[in-house]
PDB file as gemmi writes it, atoms N, CA and C in Angstrom:
CRYST1    1.000    1.000    1.000  90.00  90.00  90.00 P 1                      
ATOM      1  N   UNK A   1      20.893  -1.328 -12.078  1.00  0.00           N  
ATOM      2  CA  UNK A   1      20.361  -0.507 -11.016  1.00  0.00           C  
ATOM      3  C   UNK A   1      18.883  -0.846 -10.843  1.00  0.00           C  
ATOM      4  N   UNK A   2      18.425  -0.850  -9.616  1.00  0.00           N  
ATOM      5  CA  UNK A   2      17.030  -1.101  -9.344  1.00  0.00           C  
ATOM      6  C   UNK A   2      16.166   0.097  -9.706  1.00  0.00           C  
ATOM      7  N   UNK A   3      14.887  -0.128  -9.792  1.00  0.00           N  
ATOM      8  CA  UNK A   3      13.959   0.926 -10.192  1.00  0.00           C  
ATOM      9  C   UNK A   3      13.976   2.104  -9.213  1.00  0.00           C  
ATOM     10  N   UNK A   4      14.100   1.811  -7.922  1.00  0.00           N  
ATOM     11  CA  UNK A   4      14.133   2.890  -6.928  1.00  0.00           C  
ATOM     12  C   UNK A   4      15.379   3.753  -7.123  1.00  0.00           C  
ATOM     13  N   UNK A   5      16.517   3.111  -7.387  1.00  0.00           N  
ATOM     14  CA  UNK A   5      17.745   3.885  -7.618  1.00  0.00           C  
ATOM     15  C   UNK A   5      17.649   4.719  -8.891  1.00  0.00           C  
ATOM     16  N   UNK A   6      16.999   4.189  -9.939  1.00  0.00           N  
ATOM     17  CA  UNK A   6      16.818   4.964 -11.157  1.00  0.00           C  
ATOM     18  C   UNK A   6      15.964   6.193 -10.888  1.00  0.00           C  
ATOM     19  N   UNK A   7      14.925   6.040 -10.072  1.00  0.00           N  
ATOM     20  CA  UNK A   7      14.062   7.173  -9.757  1.00  0.00           C  
ATOM     21  C   UNK A   7      14.833   8.228  -8.960  1.00  0.00           C  
ATOM     22  N   UNK A   8      15.593   7.795  -7.966  1.00  0.00           N  
ATOM     23  CA  UNK A   8      16.387   8.733  -7.164  1.00  0.00           C  
ATOM     24  C   UNK A   8      17.454   9.399  -8.034  1.00  0.00           C  
ATOM     25  N   UNK A   9      18.135   8.597  -8.826  1.00  0.00           N  
ATOM     26  CA  UNK A   9      19.172   9.100  -9.728  1.00  0.00           C  
ATOM     27  C   UNK A   9      18.574  10.103 -10.711  1.00  0.00           C  
ATOM     28  N   UNK A  10      17.428   9.770 -11.284  1.00  0.00           N  
ATOM     29  CA  UNK A  10      16.760  10.660 -12.226  1.00  0.00           C  
ATOM     30  C   UNK A  10      16.311  11.947 -11.571  1.00  0.00           C  
ATOM     31  N   UNK A  11      15.784  11.846 -10.349  1.00  0.00           N  
ATOM     32  CA  UNK A  11      15.334  13.046  -9.642  1.00  0.00           C  
ATOM     33  C   UNK A  11      16.503  13.984  -9.376  1.00  0.00           C  
ATOM     34  N   UNK A  12      17.615  13.444  -8.929  1.00  0.00           N  
ATOM     35  CA  UNK A  12      18.791  14.277  -8.645  1.00  0.00           C  
ATOM     36  C   UNK A  12      19.359  14.909  -9.916  1.00  0.00           C  
ATOM     37  N   UNK A  13      19.520  14.099 -10.948  1.00  0.00           N  
ATOM     38  CA  UNK A  13      20.073  14.622 -12.200  1.00  0.00           C  
ATOM     39  C   UNK A  13      19.129  15.636 -12.833  1.00  0.00           C  
ATOM     40  N   UNK A  14      17.837  15.350 -12.814  1.00  0.00           N  
ATOM     41  CA  UNK A  14      16.857  16.277 -13.375  1.00  0.00           C  
ATOM     42  C   UNK A  14      16.793  17.575 -12.600  1.00  0.00           C  
ATOM     43  N   UNK A  15      16.886  17.483 -11.292  1.00  0.00           N  
ATOM     44  CA  UNK A  15      16.857  18.689 -10.461  1.00  0.00           C  
ATOM     45  C   UNK A  15      18.072  19.575 -10.729  1.00  0.00           C  
ATOM     46  N   UNK A  16      19.264  18.974 -10.804  1.00  0.00           N  
ATOM     47  CA  UNK A  16      20.486  19.743 -11.074  1.00  0.00           C  
ATOM     48  C   UNK A  16      20.413  20.367 -12.465  1.00  0.00           C  
ATOM     49  N   UNK A  17      19.970  19.589 -13.458  1.00  0.00           N  
ATOM     50  CA  UNK A  17      19.871  20.123 -14.815  1.00  0.00           C  
ATOM     51  C   UNK A  17      18.843  21.253 -14.882  1.00  0.00           C  
ATOM     52  N   UNK A  18      17.723  21.099 -14.186  1.00  0.00           N  
ATOM     53  CA  UNK A  18      16.705  22.154 -14.163  1.00  0.00           C  
ATOM     54  C   UNK A  18      17.248  23.414 -13.503  1.00  0.00           C  
ATOM     55  N   UNK A  19      18.046  23.250 -12.458  1.00  0.00           N  
ATOM     56  CA  UNK A  19      18.642  24.405 -11.795  1.00  0.00           C  
ATOM     57  C   UNK A  19      19.654  25.088 -12.714  1.00  0.00           C  
ATOM     58  N   UNK A  20      20.449  24.303 -13.423  1.00  0.00           N  
ATOM     59  CA  UNK A  20      21.439  24.878 -14.333  1.00  0.00           C  
ATOM     60  C   UNK A  20      20.786  25.620 -15.488  1.00  0.00           C  
ATOM     61  N   UNK A  21      19.676  25.095 -15.980  1.00  0.00           N  
ATOM     62  CA  UNK A  21      18.987  25.684 -17.130  1.00  0.00           C  
ATOM     63  C   UNK A  21      17.894  26.669 -16.715  1.00  0.00           C  
ATOM     64  N   UNK A  22      17.770  26.902 -15.406  1.00  0.00           N  
ATOM     65  CA  UNK A  22      16.733  27.793 -14.865  1.00  0.00           C  
ATOM     66  C   UNK A  22      15.354  27.388 -15.377  1.00  0.00           C  
ATOM     67  N   UNK A  23      15.076  26.094 -15.199  1.00  0.00           N  
ATOM     68  CA  UNK A  23      13.840  25.478 -15.637  1.00  0.00           C  
ATOM     69  C   UNK A  23      13.087  25.030 -14.394  1.00  0.00           C  
ATOM     70  N   UNK A  24      11.945  25.603 -14.127  1.00  0.00           N  
ATOM     71  CA  UNK A  24      11.202  25.305 -12.908  1.00  0.00           C  
ATOM     72  C   UNK A  24      10.198  24.189 -13.193  1.00  0.00           C  
ATOM     73  N   UNK A  25      10.511  22.967 -12.777  1.00  0.00           N  
ATOM     74  CA  UNK A  25       9.655  21.818 -13.043  1.00  0.00           C  
ATOM     75  C   UNK A  25       9.268  21.129 -11.738  1.00  0.00           C  
ATOM     76  N   UNK A  26       8.249  20.276 -11.834  1.00  0.00           N  
ATOM     77  CA  UNK A  26       7.801  19.503 -10.679  1.00  0.00           C  
ATOM     78  C   UNK A  26       8.758  18.341 -10.427  1.00  0.00           C  
ATOM     79  N   UNK A  27       8.590  17.695  -9.291  1.00  0.00           N  
ATOM     80  CA  UNK A  27       9.428  16.542  -8.947  1.00  0.00           C  
ATOM     81  C   UNK A  27       9.271  15.435  -9.990  1.00  0.00           C  
ATOM     82  N   UNK A  28       8.039  15.167 -10.395  1.00  0.00           N  
ATOM     83  CA  UNK A  28       7.801  14.122 -11.391  1.00  0.00           C  
ATOM     84  C   UNK A  28       8.519  14.434 -12.699  1.00  0.00           C  
ATOM     85  N   UNK A  29       8.422  15.681 -13.166  1.00  0.00           N  
ATOM     86  CA  UNK A  29       9.095  16.055 -14.417  1.00  0.00           C  
ATOM     87  C   UNK A  29      10.612  16.019 -14.270  1.00  0.00           C  
ATOM     88  N   UNK A  30      11.129  16.374 -13.094  1.00  0.00           N  
ATOM     89  CA  UNK A  30      12.572  16.262 -12.871  1.00  0.00           C  
ATOM     90  C   UNK A  30      13.026  14.812 -12.952  1.00  0.00           C  
ATOM     91  N   UNK A  31      12.219  13.892 -12.433  1.00  0.00           N  
ATOM     92  CA  UNK A  31      12.549  12.473 -12.521  1.00  0.00           C  
ATOM     93  C   UNK A  31      12.574  12.033 -13.980  1.00  0.00           C  
ATOM     94  N   UNK A  32      11.553  12.411 -14.727  1.00  0.00           N  
ATOM     95  CA  UNK A  32      11.491  12.046 -16.151  1.00  0.00           C  
ATOM     96  C   UNK A  32      12.655  12.655 -16.916  1.00  0.00           C  
ATOM     97  N   UNK A  33      12.909  13.941 -16.679  1.00  0.00           N  
ATOM     98  CA  UNK A  33      14.025  14.622 -17.351  1.00  0.00           C  
ATOM     99  C   UNK A  33      15.348  13.929 -17.018  1.00  0.00           C  
ATOM    100  N   UNK A  34      15.533  13.561 -15.756  1.00  0.00           N  
ATOM    101  CA  UNK A  34      16.777  12.908 -15.346  1.00  0.00           C  
ATOM    102  C   UNK A  34      16.957  11.534 -15.955  1.00  0.00           C  
ATOM    103  N   UNK A  35      15.898  10.733 -15.992  1.00  0.00           N  
ATOM    104  CA  UNK A  35      16.008   9.376 -16.546  1.00  0.00           C  
ATOM    105  C   UNK A  35      16.212   9.434 -18.056  1.00  0.00           C  
ATOM    106  N   UNK A  36      15.404  10.226 -18.743  1.00  0.00           N  
ATOM    107  CA  UNK A  36      15.570  10.360 -20.192  1.00  0.00           C  
ATOM    108  C   UNK A  36      16.921  11.017 -20.497  1.00  0.00           C  
ATOM    109  N   UNK A  37      17.317  11.960 -19.665  1.00  0.00           N  
ATOM    110  CA  UNK A  37      18.622  12.597 -19.831  1.00  0.00           C  
ATOM    111  C   UNK A  37      19.775  11.619 -19.662  1.00  0.00           C  
ATOM    112  N   UNK A  38      19.623  10.661 -18.753  1.00  0.00           N  
ATOM    113  CA  UNK A  38      20.663   9.642 -18.574  1.00  0.00           C  
ATOM    114  C   UNK A  38      20.801   8.791 -19.831  1.00  0.00           C  
ATOM    115  N   UNK A  39      19.679   8.446 -20.437  1.00  0.00           N  
ATOM    116  CA  UNK A  39      19.720   7.669 -21.685  1.00  0.00           C  
ATOM    117  C   UNK A  39      20.339   8.503 -22.799  1.00  0.00           C  
ATOM    118  N   UNK A  40      19.908   9.748 -22.921  1.00  0.00           N  
ATOM    119  CA  UNK A  40      20.451  10.639 -23.947  1.00  0.00           C  
ATOM    120  C   UNK A  40      21.938  10.903 -23.712  1.00  0.00           C  
ATOM    121  N   UNK A  41      22.313  11.123 -22.464  1.00  0.00           N  
ATOM    122  CA  UNK A  41      23.726  11.333 -22.139  1.00  0.00           C  
ATOM    123  C   UNK A  41      24.576  10.122 -22.476  1.00  0.00           C  
ATOM    124  N   UNK A  42      24.043   8.931 -22.213  1.00  0.00           N  
ATOM    125  CA  UNK A  42      24.753   7.704 -22.582  1.00  0.00           C  
ATOM    126  C   UNK A  42      24.947   7.599 -24.080  1.00  0.00           C  
ATOM    127  N   UNK A  43      23.914   7.986 -24.836  1.00  0.00           N  
ATOM    128  CA  UNK A  43      24.019   7.981 -26.297  1.00  0.00           C  
ATOM    129  C   UNK A  43      25.071   8.981 -26.765  1.00  0.00           C  
ATOM    130  N   UNK A  44      25.042  10.189 -26.207  1.00  0.00           N  
ATOM    131  CA  UNK A  44      26.009  11.230 -26.578  1.00  0.00           C  
ATOM    132  C   UNK A  44      27.428  10.775 -26.260  1.00  0.00           C  
ATOM    133  N   UNK A  45      27.621  10.207 -25.082  1.00  0.00           N  
ATOM    134  CA  UNK A  45      28.969   9.737 -24.712  1.00  0.00           C  
ATOM    135  C   UNK A  45      29.409   8.583 -25.612  1.00  0.00           C  
ATOM    136  N   UNK A  46      28.468   7.756 -26.031  1.00  0.00           N  
ATOM    137  CA  UNK A  46      28.792   6.669 -26.959  1.00  0.00           C  
ATOM    138  C   UNK A  46      29.304   7.194 -28.290  1.00  0.00           C  
ATOM    139  N   UNK A  47      28.779   8.333 -28.728  1.00  0.00           N  
ATOM    140  CA  UNK A  47      29.258   8.943 -29.967  1.00  0.00           C  
ATOM    141  C   UNK A  47      30.720   9.373 -29.853  1.00  0.00           C  
ATOM    142  N   UNK A  48      31.153   9.697 -28.640  1.00  0.00           N  
ATOM    143  CA  UNK A  48      32.542  10.087 -28.397  1.00  0.00           C  
ATOM    144  C   UNK A  48      33.414   8.912 -27.981  1.00  0.00           C  
ATOM    145  N   UNK A  49      32.877   7.703 -28.031  1.00  0.00           N  
ATOM    146  CA  UNK A  49      33.650   6.516 -27.704  1.00  0.00           C  
ATOM    147  C   UNK A  49      33.798   6.253 -26.217  1.00  0.00           C  
ATOM    148  N   UNK A  50      33.022   6.913 -25.390  1.00  0.00           N  
ATOM    149  CA  UNK A  50      33.079   6.722 -23.940  1.00  0.00           C  
ATOM    150  C   UNK A  50      31.898   5.863 -23.495  1.00  0.00           C  
ATOM    151  N   UNK A  51      31.978   5.384 -22.273  1.00  0.00           N  
ATOM    152  CA  UNK A  51      30.853   4.615 -21.741  1.00  0.00           C  
ATOM    153  C   UNK A  51      29.774   5.576 -21.258  1.00  0.00           C  
ATOM    154  N   UNK A  52      28.561   5.082 -21.210  1.00  0.00           N  
ATOM    155  CA  UNK A  52      27.443   5.894 -20.750  1.00  0.00           C  
ATOM    156  C   UNK A  52      27.248   5.732 -19.254  1.00  0.00           C  
ATOM    157  N   UNK A  53      26.016   5.703 -18.833  1.00  0.00           N  
ATOM    158  CA  UNK A  53      25.681   5.529 -17.426  1.00  0.00           C  
ATOM    159  C   UNK A  53      25.923   4.068 -17.073  1.00  0.00           C  
ATOM    160  N   UNK A  54      26.793   3.826 -16.111  1.00  0.00           N  
ATOM    161  CA  UNK A  54      27.151   2.452 -15.770  1.00  0.00           C  
ATOM    162  C   UNK A  54      27.072   2.187 -14.273  1.00  0.00           C  
ATOM    163  N   UNK A  55      26.170   2.834 -13.599  1.00  0.00           N  
ATOM    164  CA  UNK A  55      26.006   2.610 -12.168  1.00  0.00           C  
ATOM    165  C   UNK A  55      25.713   3.914 -11.450  1.00  0.00           C  
ATOM    166  N   UNK A  56      25.700   3.850 -10.153  1.00  0.00           N  
ATOM    167  CA  UNK A  56      25.412   5.027  -9.333  1.00  0.00           C  
ATOM    168  C   UNK A  56      26.738   5.594  -8.864  1.00  0.00           C  
ATOM    169  N   UNK A  57      27.386   6.392  -9.734  1.00  0.00           N  
ATOM    170  CA  UNK A  57      28.673   6.994  -9.410  1.00  0.00           C  
ATOM    171  C   UNK A  57      28.737   8.403  -9.999  1.00  0.00           C  
ATOM    172  N   UNK A  58      29.811   9.112  -9.710  1.00  0.00           N  
ATOM    173  CA  UNK A  58      29.942  10.508 -10.128  1.00  0.00           C  
ATOM    174  C   UNK A  58      29.966  10.633 -11.653  1.00  0.00           C  
ATOM    175  N   UNK A  59      30.702   9.764 -12.318  1.00  0.00           N  
ATOM    176  CA  UNK A  59      30.775   9.822 -13.790  1.00  0.00           C  
ATOM    177  C   UNK A  59      29.383   9.679 -14.401  1.00  0.00           C  
ATOM    178  N   UNK A  60      28.637   8.697 -13.960  1.00  0.00           N  
ATOM    179  CA  UNK A  60      27.293   8.482 -14.480  1.00  0.00           C  
ATOM    180  C   UNK A  60      26.380   9.658 -14.164  1.00  0.00           C  
ATOM    181  N   UNK A  61      26.555  10.256 -12.991  1.00  0.00           N  
ATOM    182  CA  UNK A  61      25.758  11.410 -12.604  1.00  0.00           C  
ATOM    183  C   UNK A  61      26.033  12.583 -13.539  1.00  0.00           C  
ATOM    184  N   UNK A  62      27.304  12.817 -13.859  1.00  0.00           N  
ATOM    185  CA  UNK A  62      27.668  13.898 -14.777  1.00  0.00           C  
ATOM    186  C   UNK A  62      27.109  13.612 -16.174  1.00  0.00           C  
ATOM    187  N   UNK A  63      27.197  12.366 -16.627  1.00  0.00           N  
ATOM    188  CA  UNK A  63      26.649  11.993 -17.928  1.00  0.00           C  
ATOM    189  C   UNK A  63      25.143  12.241 -17.955  1.00  0.00           C  
ATOM    190  N   UNK A  64      24.450  11.879 -16.889  1.00  0.00           N  
ATOM    191  CA  UNK A  64      23.001  12.092 -16.817  1.00  0.00           C  
ATOM    192  C   UNK A  64      22.663  13.575 -16.816  1.00  0.00           C  
ATOM    193  N   UNK A  65      23.451  14.388 -16.129  1.00  0.00           N  
ATOM    194  CA  UNK A  65      23.208  15.829 -16.113  1.00  0.00           C  
ATOM    195  C   UNK A  65      23.431  16.421 -17.502  1.00  0.00           C  
ATOM    196  N   UNK A  66      24.493  16.008 -18.168  1.00  0.00           N  
ATOM    197  CA  UNK A  66      24.768  16.497 -19.527  1.00  0.00           C  
ATOM    198  C   UNK A  66      23.601  16.131 -20.447  1.00  0.00           C  
ATOM    199  N   UNK A  67      23.129  14.912 -20.348  1.00  0.00           N  
ATOM    200  CA  UNK A  67      21.995  14.495 -21.173  1.00  0.00           C  
ATOM    201  C   UNK A  67      20.724  15.245 -20.839  1.00  0.00           C  
ATOM    202  N   UNK A  68      20.485  15.495 -19.551  1.00  0.00           N  
ATOM    203  CA  UNK A  68      19.281  16.219 -19.138  1.00  0.00           C  
ATOM    204  C   UNK A  68      19.337  17.674 -19.597  1.00  0.00           C  
ATOM    205  N   UNK A  69      20.510  18.295 -19.515  1.00  0.00           N  
ATOM    206  CA  UNK A  69      20.662  19.670 -20.010  1.00  0.00           C  
ATOM    207  C   UNK A  69      20.419  19.701 -21.522  1.00  0.00           C  
ATOM    208  N   UNK A  70      20.953  18.713 -22.238  1.00  0.00           N  
ATOM    209  CA  UNK A  70      20.726  18.640 -23.689  1.00  0.00           C  
ATOM    210  C   UNK A  70      19.243  18.448 -23.987  1.00  0.00           C  
ATOM    211  N   UNK A  71      18.571  17.621 -23.208  1.00  0.00           N  
ATOM    212  CA  UNK A  71      17.142  17.388 -23.394  1.00  0.00           C  
ATOM    213  C   UNK A  71      16.345  18.670 -23.185  1.00  0.00           C  
ATOM    214  N   UNK A  72      16.632  19.402 -22.133  1.00  0.00           N  
ATOM    215  CA  UNK A  72      15.933  20.666 -21.876  1.00  0.00           C  
ATOM    216  C   UNK A  72      16.184  21.646 -23.019  1.00  0.00           C  
ATOM    217  N   UNK A  73      17.422  21.716 -23.501  1.00  0.00           N  
ATOM    218  CA  UNK A  73      17.753  22.626 -24.605  1.00  0.00           C  
ATOM    219  C   UNK A  73      17.009  22.232 -25.877  1.00  0.00           C  
ATOM    220  N   UNK A  74      16.908  20.940 -26.152  1.00  0.00           N  
ATOM    221  CA  UNK A  74      16.192  20.466 -27.343  1.00  0.00           C  
ATOM    222  C   UNK A  74      14.709  20.810 -27.245  1.00  0.00           C  
ATOM    223  N   UNK A  75      14.118  20.577 -26.083  1.00  0.00           N  
ATOM    224  CA  UNK A  75      12.693  20.883 -25.892  1.00  0.00           C  
ATOM    225  C   UNK A  75      12.441  22.374 -26.040  1.00  0.00           C  
ATOM    226  N   UNK A  76      13.316  23.196 -25.478  1.00  0.00           N  
ATOM    227  CA  UNK A  76      13.158  24.648 -25.617  1.00  0.00           C  
ATOM    228  C   UNK A  76      13.254  25.078 -27.068  1.00  0.00           C  
ATOM    229  N   UNK A  77      14.196  24.510 -27.817  1.00  0.00           N  
ATOM    230  CA  UNK A  77      14.352  24.855 -29.226  1.00  0.00           C  
ATOM    231  C   UNK A  77      13.128  24.439 -30.032  1.00  0.00           C  
ATOM    232  N   UNK A  78      12.561  23.306 -29.715  1.00  0.00           N  
ATOM    233  CA  UNK A  78      11.374  22.833 -30.435  1.00  0.00           C  
ATOM    234  C   UNK A  78      10.160  23.684 -30.103  1.00  0.00           C  
ATOM    235  N   UNK A  79      10.065  24.148 -28.881  1.00  0.00           N  
ATOM    236  CA  UNK A  79       8.930  24.998 -28.492  1.00  0.00           C  
ATOM    237  C   UNK A  79       8.988  26.347 -29.181  1.00  0.00           C  
ATOM    238  N   UNK A  80      10.188  26.863 -29.420  1.00  0.00           N  
ATOM    239  CA  UNK A  80      10.339  28.161 -30.079  1.00  0.00           C  
ATOM    240  C   UNK A  80       9.956  28.116 -31.548  1.00  0.00           C  
ATOM    241  N   UNK A  81      10.182  26.976 -32.186  1.00  0.00           N  
ATOM    242  CA  UNK A  81       9.923  26.873 -33.623  1.00  0.00           C  
ATOM    243  C   UNK A  81       8.454  26.636 -33.929  1.00  0.00           C  
ATOM    244  N   UNK A  82       7.674  26.224 -32.949  1.00  0.00           N  
ATOM    245  CA  UNK A  82       6.257  25.962 -33.220  1.00  0.00           C  
ATOM    246  C   UNK A  82       5.385  27.110 -32.828  1.00  0.00           C  
TER     247      UNK A  82                                                      
END                                                                             
């Protein structure tokens, strides 16, 4: 995927994950959350023997959202402990 598609993909996935987790973030943070979430989601799916993000499709979008939700949950848990 090209860099522009990664940014768009990350923005969409980050925005959906932020809405699901009731996390109010800026566009830039939604992009970061979505891209890092896609990597994390790919890792999580790899643990279950499935493929990760493999293009701009619905499966990859769901994987990115799952990873972004997990990322937000991890960050929230770390903020509570400090």
